[in-house]
N, C-alpha and C positions, 0 to 999 in steps of 0.2 A: 831695236838692236838686231843686227844680222845674227845668224846662227853661230858663226865662228866667234864673233865678238861676245855674244852671250855666253858661249861655252867658256871662253877665256875669263870672263867676269866671274863665273861660278868657281873656276879653278883658282883664281886669285883669292877670292874670299875663303875658299877651302884651305889654301896654303896659309893664310893669315890666322886661321883658327888653331894653328899648331896641332893639326891632326884630329881635332875634335869633331869636325864636320867633313863629309865627303862633298864633292861637287853636286852630287844628286841631292844630298840633304839640304844644301844651300838653295838649290832650285826649289825643292819642296817647301822650304820655309818661306821663301819669297812668294810663291804662288798659292800655297794652301795653309800656311801658318803652322805646319807640323813637319817634323823631320821625316816621318814615314807614313804612308797611307793607312797603315794599321792603327795609327793613333786616332783615326776618325771612327773607329768602331763604337757601337753603342755599349753602355755599361753592361748590359745583359750578355753581350758577346764576349766581354772580358772574363766573365764568370764561367763561360762554357767553352773555353778554348779546347781545341782537339788535344788528345793525349800527346804529351811531349813537346807541345808548342810553347815557346817563351812569349812573353809580352812584346818582345822585339820582333816577333814574326818568324824567328828561326826555330827549326825543329831540332831538339836535343842541344840547345844552346849551352855552351860551357859556362856562361856567366848568368844563367837564368836566376839563380838565387840573388845575385847582386842587383839584377834588373828589377826584381820584385821588391826587394827591401830598400834599395837606395835610389830607385828611380831609373828610368830609361830615357 
């Protein structure tokens, strides 16, 4: 697929997800099997996250509790 067509493909799939996935997350799922590269961390890395970093990768995430308890 050409770059423009591939971009449109990811945007279309993102739109059909009703806002659950961004075009970047669609791309990552297709190529790597995860929504975000941080999901590829080793278990040890999850236990030793830097202070204030959520499992989603955002620092001082407003939804950190939800991400840890309900999944991300």
